Structure formats: C-alpha cells, structure tokens
N, C-alpha and C positions, 0 to 999 in steps of 0.2 A: 151534785158532784158524783154521787154513786152512779147516776145515769150516764155521766160522761165516762166513768171508768168502764161501765158495762159495754160501751161501744168503742172502746179504745183499740179493739182488734182491727178496726178498719184503717188505723193510722198508716201501716205500710202500703196499703193498697190504694190510697187516695191518689198518688201521682201516677199509678199504673195505666189509667186510660189513655194518657198521652202517647206513650210508645205503641200501645195497641192500635189506636186510631191512625197514627202515622203509618204504621205497617200496613193496615188494611187499606188506607187511602192510596199508598204507593202501589199496592197490589191490584186494587179494583179501579181506582180513578187516578192514575199517575199524573196526567197532565194538569188536572184541576188541583190536585194536592200540591204540585210544585208551583203552580201559579200563585197560590195563597200561602206560600211557605212561611212568610214572615208573621203570619197570624198565629203560628203554633207556639210562639214564645209566650203569648198571653195566657193560654190555659196551663202551660207548664208552671208559670209563676203563680197563677191563681190557686192551683191545687196544692202547691207546696206551701202557700201562705195559709191555707186552711189547716194543714198539718201543724204549722207553727202556732196558730191560735190554740189548737188542741193541746200542744205541748206546753205552752205557757200556762194554760188553765190547770193542767195536771201538776205543774211545778208549784203553782200557788197553793194547790191543795196539799202537796207534799210539805211545804213550809209550815202550813197551819196545823196539819194533823200528824205528820211524820208516820204515815201509814204505807203499807205495801199491799198492792192489789194484784192477784194472780187468778187466772181462769184457764182451765185446760179441758180439752176434749179427747176422748179415746180415739186413737188412730188404729193401732193394731193390738189385738188381745189374743194371747196364746197361753198355753199352760206354762211355758218357760220364758215368754217374752211379752212385755207390755210396753207399748210406745204411745205417747200422747203428744199432742201439739196444743199450743196455747200462747198466751201473752203474759208478760210480767211488767207491771208498772211500779217502779220504785224510783228513788232519787237518781240513781245512775242512768236509768232509762230516760227520765225527764231531762237531765242535763244533756245527754247525747242527742236527744230529739231536737231540742232547741238549737244546739250547735249545728246539726246537720241542716236543718231547715233555714236558719238565718243565713248561713254561709251559702247554702245552695241557691236561695232566692237571689242574692246579690250576684252570684256567679252567672245565673241564668240571664239576669238583666244585662250584665256586662257582655255576655256572649251574643246577645241579640245583635249588637252592632259589630262586635269583633269578628263574628263568623258570617256576617251578612253577605260577603262577597265570595263565600266558599260554596262550591257545588254540593258539598256534603252537609249543608245546613240542617236539613230535615233529619238526616241520620245522626247528626250531632245531638240534637235535642231529644231524639228518641233514646239514645244511649244515656244521656244525662238524667233523664227522668227515671229510667230503669235503674240507674246507678243509685239514685236517691231512694227508690223503692227498696232495693236490696239492702242498703245500709239501715234504713228504718226497720226492716224486718229483722235484721241482725240484732239491733239493740233492744227490741221488744220481745225477743225469743225467751221462752221459759225453760228450755232444756238444751242439752248439748247437741242432740241430733238436729234440732231445728236451727241452732246456731250454725252448725256445719253446712246445712243446705244454703243458707243465706251467705255464709262465708265464701262458698264456691261461686255464688252468683256475683258477689262483690269482686272476686278475682276475675271472673269472666268479663264483667263490665270494664274493669281496669285494662284488661288485655285488649278489648275492642277500642278503647279510647286512646291508649298509648300508641296503638298502631292505627290511629284514625286515618292518617295519610299513608296507607299501606303500600302505595305505589313507589314510595321512597324506600330503597333498600335499608337505610339506616333505621327508619321507623319500624319496618317489618322485623328487623333483627332485635330492636329494643323491646317490642311487645313479646317476642318469643323468649327473650332473656328473662323478662319479668314473669312470664308464665312458667318457665322451667324452674326458676329459683323458688317461686311460691309453691310449686308442686312438692318440693322437698319439705317445706313447712307444713303443707296441708296433709301430706302422708303421715308426718309425725303426729299431727293433731288427731287424725282418724285413729291411729294406733292408740293414742292416749285415751280417747273416748271409749274405744272397745275395752281397753284394759281396766278403765275405771268402772265401766258397767259390770265387768266380770267380778270385780272386787266388791262393789256395793250393791249391785242389782238394781240400780236406779240411775236415771239421767236427769231428773228434775232437780233444779238447783237447791231448793229447800231440803228435800229428802237427801240429796247427795251430800250436802255439807254436814247435815246432822249424822248420817250414817258413817261418813268418812271420819269425822272427828271422834265419834265413839270408838271406832275401830283402832284409831291411833292411840287414844287415851287408855284403852283397855289392853293394848298390845296384842290385838287379835288379828292383825294384818302383817304380812311380810313387808318389812320396812324397805327392803331393796326394791321389791316390785312396786310398792306404792310410790317410792321416789322416782323410779323409772317412768311410771305413768304420768306423774306430775311434770317431769322434765319434758316428756313428749308433748303434753298440752302446751307447755311454755314454748316449745319449738315452733308451733304454729304461729305464735305471736312474734317470734324472732324474725321470721320471713316476712310477715305482713307489715310489721312496723319497721322493717329495714334495720334490724339490729345486727351487729357483728356476730357471725361471719356471713350472714345471708343478706347483706345490705347492698350487694353489687348491682341489683336491678334498678335501684332508685335513681341514680344519676342519669341512666339511659332513658328513664321514663319521661324525661323532658322533651322527647321527640314528639309528643302529642301537643295539641293546641294549648296555649298558655292558660286559658280558663280551666282546662282539665287539670293542669299542674296545681292550680290554686285549690281545686276541690279535693284532689288526692292528698295534698299535703296538709290540708286544714281539717277536713271533717269526714273523710270517707276511708280510703284505703289504709293509710298508715294509722289512722285513729282506731281502726278496728282491732289491731293488735293490742294497743293500750287498753281498750275497752275490755277485751277478753281477759287480760291479766287482772284488771280491776274487778271484773265479775267473779273470777275464780280465786281472788285473794283470800277469802275465808278458808279455802282448801289449801292454798300454798303456805299460809302463815303458820300452820301446825307442823311444817317440815322445814326446820332451820336451814338445811343444806340447799333447798330450793330457793329460799329467800336470799341467801347469800349469793347463789348463782345468778339470780335475777339482778341483784345489785352489781355484781361483777361484770356481767354482760353490759349493763347500763353504763358503767363508768368507762369501759373500753370504747363503747360506741360514742360517748361524749367526746373523748379525746380524739378518736379516729376521725369523726366527722369534722371537727374543728380544724385539725391539721390538714385534712384533704381540701378544705375550702380556702386555704391561705393564698394560693397562687392560681386559682382557676381564672380563665379568660371569659368563659361563657357565663353570662349573668344568671341564667336559669339553673345551670349546674352548680354554681356557687350557692344559690339559695337551696338547692336540693341537699347539698352536704350540710347546710345549716339546719335544715329540717331533721336530718339524721342525728345531728348532735343534740338538738333539743328533745327529740324522742328518747335519746339516751338519758337525759335528765329525768324525764317522766318515769322511765323504767328503773332508774336508780332510786327514785322516791318510792316506787312501789316495792322494790326490794328491801328498802329500809322500813317498810310498813307505814310510810307517810301517805296514806290513801288520799287524804284531803289535798295535800300539796301537789300530788301527781295530777289529780283531776283539775285542780285550779290552774296548773301550768298547761294542761291540755286545752282548757278554755281560752286562756289569754294568748297562748301561742297560735291557736287556730285563727283568731281574728287578725293578729299581727302578720302571720305568714300569708294569709289570704290577701291582705292589703299589699304586701310586698310582691306577691306574684302578679296580682292585677296591675300593680304599678310597673312591673317589668314588662307585662304585656303592652301597656301603653307606651313604654320606651321603645320596645321592638316595633310597635305600630308606627311610631314616628320615624324610626331609623329606616324602615322599609320604604318610606317616601323618598329616601336618598339612594339606597343601595338596591332596592327591589327585594323580592323574596329570596333571600339567601341567608339561612340561619348562621352560616359561618361568619357573615358580616354584620347582620342586623342584631345578633346576640353577643357579639364580640365587644367586650368592654374596652379593649385596646383602641378600637375605632371610635369610641364615644368620648365624652368630655365636653364641658361647656353647654350642656343641654338646659341649664337653669332658665335662661331667658326665652327658650323656645317652648318648654313644657313646665311652667311654674307650678301648676296645680299638681301634676304628677310628681314633681320634685318634692313638694310639701308632703304629699302622701307617703312617698318613699322614705323621707326623712323621719316622719312619725313612726313608721314601721321599724326603721333601723334603730331609732332610739329605744323603742320598746324592747326589741330583741337584745339590745345591749344591756338592758337592765337599768335604764335611767329613770328615776322617778319624775313625774307621777304616772308614767305610761304602764300599760297593763302587765307586761312580763316582769317588770321590776318586783311586783308584789309576790308573784308566784315563785320566781327563780330565787329570790331572797329567802323565801321560806324553805325551799329545798336545800339551799346552802347551809342554813342554820341547822336543819335536821341532820345534815351530813356530818357536822361536827360532833353531834351526839352519837352517831352511828360508828364512824371511823375517822380519825384525824387524817389518815392517809387519803382516803376517798375525798375528804373535805378539801384538802390542799389541791388535789387534782381537779376537783370540780370548780374551785375558785380560780385556779389558773386558767382553766378552759373558758371561764366567763370572761377573762381578759382577752383571750384569743377570739372569742365571739365578737367582742367590741372592735377588735382590730380588723377582722376580715369583713365585718359588716360595713364599717366606715371606709374600708378600702373600696368596696363596691360603690358606695355612695360618692366618694371623691373621684373615682375613675369615670363614673357615668356623668356627673353633673357639674363638676368643677373644672376650671382651666378652660381650654379652647377645644373646639371640635377637631378631632384628629384625622378627619377625612376631607377630601376636596369634593364638593358637590358636583362640579362640572365633570369630574372624571367618571361619574356614575350616570348622570341624567342629562347632561348637555344643557342647552339653553331653554328648550321648551319641555315642560313636564305637566302632568295632569294629576290632580287630586280629586278623589271621589267623595261625595257626601250622600249617603244613602238615605232614602225616606224611611225612617224608623217607625215601627209600630207605636212607639212612645211619643211621636210627634216630630215635626220637621226641625232640623237643626238651623242655627242662625245663618250658617253659610248658604243654606238653600234659598234664602231670601234675595241673594244676589242674582244678577242677570246671568242665567245659565241656559244651556240648551240640552235637550234630552239626547242621551246616547246609551249604547248598550253597556253591559257590565264589563266588557272586555276592552282593553286598550293595547297599544303596541309599545314594546320596550325598545331600547337602543338598537338592538341587533335585528329589528324587524320581525321578531318572533312574537306570536300571540301569547299573552299571559294574563292571569287574573291580576287585579290590583294587589291582592295579597298572596294568592297561591297560584303557581304555574299549573298549566294543564296541557296535555298533549292528546286528549281524547276527542277534540272537536276540530272541525275543519273551518279555518278562518283565513280569508285572503288578506293580502297585505294592506289593502285599502279599506278593510272592515265593511265591505259591501255585502258579502254573503256570509252569514253566520248560522251555523248549525248548532242550536243550543236547546237543552232539554226543558228549559223553563224561561219565562220572561220576567226580568226584574229590572224595572226602570230606575236609573240613578241619575243624579245630577253631575254634570261635568264642568270643570272650570279650568281654564288655561292660565298659568302664571309664567312669569319670565324665568324664575328659578324656584325649585322646590327646596324648602328648608324643613328641618324637623318641626312638626306641628303638634299641638295639643290634641288629645283624643276627643271624640264626640261626647255629648252631654250624658248619654246613657252610661257610657263607660266611666265618666267622671263621677256620676251619681253613686255608683257602687263603691268607688274608692272613698268618697266623702263620708258615706255611712260607715264604712269600715274604720275611717279615722275616728269617728265618734266612739265606736266600740273599743278601739285601741286606747283611747284616752280615758274612758270611764268604766270599762268592764272590770278593772281591778278593784273597784269599790266593793264588789260583792264578796270579796275575800279578806277585807280588812279585819283582822282578828283582834279587835280591842273591845273590851267591855269595862268601861271606866267612866265614872261620873254620869251614869245614865245613857252613855253612848254605846249602842250595840249595832254595829254595821255588818256583822259577820253573817250575811245571808247564806253564804255557801255552806257553813257548818249547820245552819238550821235545816237546809235542804238535805244534807247528807245524813242527818240523824234519821233512823237508828243505825245506819250503815257504819258510822264511825265507831259506835260502841262495840261492834263485833271485831274490831281490828286493833292495831297497835296504838298505845297511848300517844305516840308521836303524831297521830293523825289529827289530833285536836289541839291546835296551837293557839293560845291566847296569851297576851302579855300587856305590858304597859308601854307608854311612849318612850321612856328612857331606854328600856331594853331593845325596843325596835330601832331607835336611832343609832344605838351603839352597834348593833349587828349590821344595819344597813350601810353605815358609813364605810365599813371595810369593803363590802361588795361593790358599792358605787365607786369607791376609790380605784379598785381594780379595773372597773369598766372605763373610767376616765383615763386611766393609764393606757389601756388598749387604744382608746380613741386618740390620745396624744401621739402614740407611736404611729398609728395609721396616718394622722395628719402630718407627721414629720417625714415619713417615707413616701407618701403618696400625695403630697401637696401639689397643686396644679403644675408647677414647673417640672415635676417628675411623673405626670399622669400617664405618659406613654411608657409602657413596659418594655418596648423595644430598645429604648435608650437608657434603661434604669438599672443601675447596679446597687442592690439593696444595702449590702453591708460595707461597701467601699467608702461610705460617707464618714466612717468612724476614724479613719486613719489615712495619712498620705504615705505611710511606709509601704514600699513595694511588697515586701515579704508578707506583711500583715494583710495587704490587699489580696494577695494570692490565697491566703487562708480564708479570708472573708468570701472570696469568690467561690471557693470550694463549699463552704457552709451554705451559701446562697443556692448553689447548684443542687446540693443535697435536698434542701427544703423545697425548691421548685420542682425537682424531679420527683420527689415523693408525692407532691400534689398533682402534677400533670399525669403521672403514671398510676394514680389512684392507690397509692400505698403498695403497689406491686401485687395487690391481692388478686386482681383479675388475671395478671400474668401467672401467678401461682396456680389459680384454678385452671387456666388454659393448659399449663404444663402437666399438672397433677391429675386432673380429671378429664378434661375434654380430649387432650391428645391420647391419654391412656384408653379412654373409652373408644376412640376411633381405632386405635391399634387392636383392641379387643374385638371390635366389630369387623375389622379386616381379617383377623385370625378366624373368627367364626364364619365369615363369608368364605374364606379359603377352605376351611374344614367342611363346610356345607357343600361347596361345589366339587371339591376334590375327593372327599371321603364319603359323605352321605349320598351325594348324587353320583359319585364316581363308582361305587360298588354296583348298583343296577346298570349304570351306563357301561361299565366294563364287562359285566355279564352279557349284556345285549350285543356289544361289539364283538366279543369272543365268539358267541353263538353265530353271529353273522359271518365271520371269517371261516369258522369251522364248516359251516354250511356251504360256503363258496368252494372250499377245498374238497369236501366230500363229494360235491356234485360232479366233479371231474373224475372221481374214482369210479362211481357207478355208471358204466357205459351200457349196461343191458345185455352183455354177452356172458354166457355161462362159462366159456373157456377162460375168459379173463378172470372171473371170480375164482375158478379152480387154480389157475396159475398163482394168483395172489395168496390163496390159502396155503399152497405148498411153500411159497416164499416165506410167509410168517412162521409156518411150522419148522422150516429149516433154521430160521433164526433162533427159535426157542430151543431146538435140539442142540445147536452149537453152544448156546449159553449154558444149557444143562451139562453138556460134555465138559466144558472148561471148568465149571464149578465143581463137578464130581471128581475129576481126575487131578486137578491142580489146586 
C-alpha cells in the first residue's frame, strides 16, 4: 500500500493523454482522427477507470489505517519565498476521487451515444477528459497555490463546455456570464491566499493550519485581517458552488450539452467549492464569525434555490436551481461544523443529481424526435406529459432520482439530508425551521417536474412538427450494435432533411456545410455511417442502451450509496463506513460531525422530515395532477375558493410566486441595473474623456498649429516693403494703446 501511495501523484495525469492525443491527431492527421472519432470514447473511459481503481484502493487503506500521506517537492526557493508542489492523500481526497471517477465514467459512456451525431464529438471528449484531469488535480493538491492553479483550469474547462455550441448566441453569453461571475470569486480567493501567506508564511495545509491556530489561540494575529482573509477564501467557494449572491451563472450553464450539466452539477465545478470549504474547515472553525457567515449564506441559498425552482418551465433549469438549493444544504452543514453530514450529502446528491440530469437528457433526446433540435420546445415541460408509456426506463430512473432528492427512505439523499436537518436543530431552531420547510418545497417542485413530464397526456401534436414521414437514427456504437440495428435498414449519411427542406443534424443544426435538397452532394469533414429507418409517425422513444446503462448504474448508486453513512453502532451492527473513512478528520472538527444514535432516536427524527416531504409531494400531486398538467390553463390558487374576490387575491399571490420564479428573484435585473448599466455608463464616460480630453489636447494643439501656419503663410510674401509697412502698423497700434493708458 505504501507503494500505491508513492505513485499517487500520477492520479491527475492518467486521463491527460486523451485530450493531448486528440489535439495532436486533429493537428497532424485530421482526416484519420475524424474517421475513427468514435474510438476515442474507449481510452477516455479506460483511463478514468484506472483512476477509479486507484481511488478505491486508497479509500480501503484509509478505512483500515486512518492515515494521511503527503509528499512535496521544492518548486521555488528564495530567501523570502519558498513554494512547493506535491500531493495529499487523505480521506477527503479519497472520497472526492471516487466521486469524480465514478460519475465521470458513467457520463462518458452516456455521452458516447448522446453526442454521436454532433460534429464536435472529438472536441467534447477532449474537454471532458481535461475537465476530469483538472478536478483530480484540485482534490489531490497539497497547498493553496496548487489548488488555485487547478481551480482556474476547472473554471476554464467549464467555460469551454458551457459554451460548447458557441455558434448559438445564448450559449456564448452563458459561458461568458459563468466566466465573469467566477472571476469575482477567483479574485477573492487569490487575495485570500496572498493575505494568508503574509500572515502565516506558509501555504502547505498542515503547516498552515498549525501556524494559524497558534496565532489565533495566542492572540498574535490581527483578528480583523485574519477574518478578512478567511472571508476572501470563502468568497472563491461562493462563486464556484453557486451560492448567493454569485449564483446567477448556474441556470445559464444549462446551455451546454446535458452530459456536461450532469458532470458540473454532480462531481466537478460546483463540488469544487464545497471541497475547498471542507479542506479549509480546520482554519475556518477557529473563527466563529466566518462559520456563522458560511451557515447564513448556506441557508439563504437553500431557500432561494427552492423558491426559484417552483415555476420554471425548462426541465434543466429547474434541476439547476435544485442543485443550487442542495449545495446550500451542504454549505449550511459546513457552517454548523457538521463536516461528516456535508460530505455525506455531497456524495448522495452527486449520484442522485447525475441520474436526474442524464434522465433529463434522455427525455430531451426523445422529445427531439418530435420537435427537432429546439431547446425552447424539447426542454419545455409544458409541452411534455404522458411520456411514461414511451420512455418507461427513463421514467423509472427519473422517479428514483426524484424520490431521493425529496428525502424519501431508503433512497440516498434521505440519510444525508435527515442528518443535516437534525444538526440544524442543535445549531439554530430558526435555521432548522427554514431548512425543514425548504425540504417540503424540494419535494413539491421535484414532483412537479415529474408529474408535468411523465403523467397525463402528451401536450403536443406530432403531426404539427414532423408530418407523416420521419426518420430516426441508430448509430453504430463503440459498445456494440443496438437492437434496432438488426432491422432491415439501408446506409445513409449522418444528415437528414427537416420539414422546411433545410439540412440539419439529427440532434444539432448546422449551417457550416453545403448540402443540396436531395442529399446527393454532401461536403462533410468526416464519415460516420449510421442506420436509417423510416416510420409512419415518430413518437417519443426510449434512449439507446449505452445511455440507459449509465442511468441503471446510477439507480443502483442512488438506492444503496446511503448505506455507507448509516450511523448506528448497536448490537454488533456497525455500518458507518463514512465515519471510519473520515477519521481522523472528524476529530479535528466540531463534535456534531460524528453522529451516532439508536433506532428509536433515528425513527423519531426521520418521521418529521419524511412527513414534510410527503406533504410537499401531496401538494404537487394536488396542483399538478394530470388534468392540470398544462401550465397554460392552470390557475394554482383558484382551486381553494369560488368566491370572486378571493380568486382575485389568489391570482395575485400566484402571479407573485410565478413572477419571482420566472424572473429569477429579480437578482439578475438588480445586477443589470446596479452593475452592468453603471459599468457601461462609466465606460462611456471614460471613452468620452479619453477621446475629448486626453486625445483632444494633442489633437487641439496640432489643429491650432496647422491653422496658424495656414494664416501666417499668407502674411509672409517675401517683400521688404510689406514687412516694413506691417512693422510700422504694429508700432502705431502699441503707441495708441500706450497713449490712452497713460493719459486716461
């Protein structure tokens, strides 16, 4: 095992050959690389699987020995500056590595089919592999400078993947918004790192925590400066994990491909912020004001995310606000000192949310068979409904993820969320009431999504979109032929024609290739043979086997991953694997981090939280049962009374709730008015000052000199008599001025 630890430094670099080889292949052998593009999914999955095996072995060692392994190399040595780089293997690293690799592998397998018809397939897998590399480097870093480097690489990858379809203006704007918002947090993080180094003289975690705690306990540090530096460090996590008030980028990040949304929301981008707070918790915990601030930001984010998700129409945006709310629960737990509960919820939420996003991708995939590639239609829950009989496996997967996120036993999130709610009662009854109420809201909006998508009747007319003849493609996957491929089909190109006679991808539209109306002449950068089948009418259909495989595995995780955190030690039964893994980290933190109890106490606490969840499910079932599945004809609060005046009040309340959700809590509007518009005004003022004053002075001098020269050249005629006459004329003027000044 020591041998394994010794070579753990290679973990972040194992997935790196894939993006490097893809880049070199596209540069040196573009045609050949594109012709075998589907082969690149295999090395991506294989290399990440090797990292997963490494991570599992390290976790087993952590459970058995509870040890921490660190190795560093000197990077820069100076009289006043010493920087090192290295790797740190502890319980937090092991947990995050397993989470990143397992979710990453399943998303890569899913993406092989989901992105098979996209011209950016190679670019997608290159970005994904580098994304996983950056996140693995982040969680194995042994110091703050190294974390900051990988922190920026994670942000860069998220920028590239959110704007993957950069030709769409809305996607380009979304990645720019994510980039700018995260720059605020990253700048705070950099300032915090520099301030902390100035105070302690070290950036290595072990030395940093020890020196910092000694300075605080001996009152040798300026408390205001220390608090400011700690707050700046936390500011980086606020942006990365989409906490209030830097959460505005997360809903727009849904413009990337759906597998990217699953990876960002489960194991990479937003998990990075939670990881950083967890890593720095021994530093934060000695400053009560920072811990209270973390808990306060967390509870605000919990409520804000849940209320903004109440009336969204876009299925992915609804899930994005759900992620924001659940991240708030994790941040609340960290602020309360519940280290174990926060990491437990990070694990359970990651698998549940990955399942939900991959399920939503399958739903969008089936809707595109009807409406074509149009996010406004294929992701709009108003147009869905009655998909149960068309996509039964996807429906089951989505239901499992929904029940888990609602906190229904025995699904994964029940165990972790219940632990956070119990700890909140010990920390603050007010926070506990808010957190429990929001748990009911979570159940409400999650079952709202489920009912709108799967129950009732399909709210669109197929013929209005596709006519009588339509095509569905079944690609030859790297993982094997699909069942549909066994039918009698004939070979055709990747492209087909839509209703309007314009060329389009099966999934993504393109305008960069010349295709005639009869598909006789195709200019295409690579050859990808697919099977083509003609049906009388296209209906929503189940996804291919590779996509379903990822969802089925995530169903198993969602069902059973909660077992690792069951905190009972009674009658010889000890299932609390998570606490064993987190020792000795738990011993450094708040006593709330180690929760164990008996069945009676557990059932008593769980009954209350489950009752709240069932109440939210009941309300969602009442308001959004199939007869009311169309939002266009639905008056939410008018069901309570037939009195006209009360209906008017109910309509106003409903409009306030819906407007709050549709307008994103008016926070984006506030930022646009307060910051964006003011920055533009300041930029225009600076531009005016630059053009009229800074440039105006030399330009004015030049123009004045030019006109004076033009005037003077007419004065100088070259005749001496003219010069003498002009001289006497000026002399006469001066004499007259002198005369009048002297005598009058």
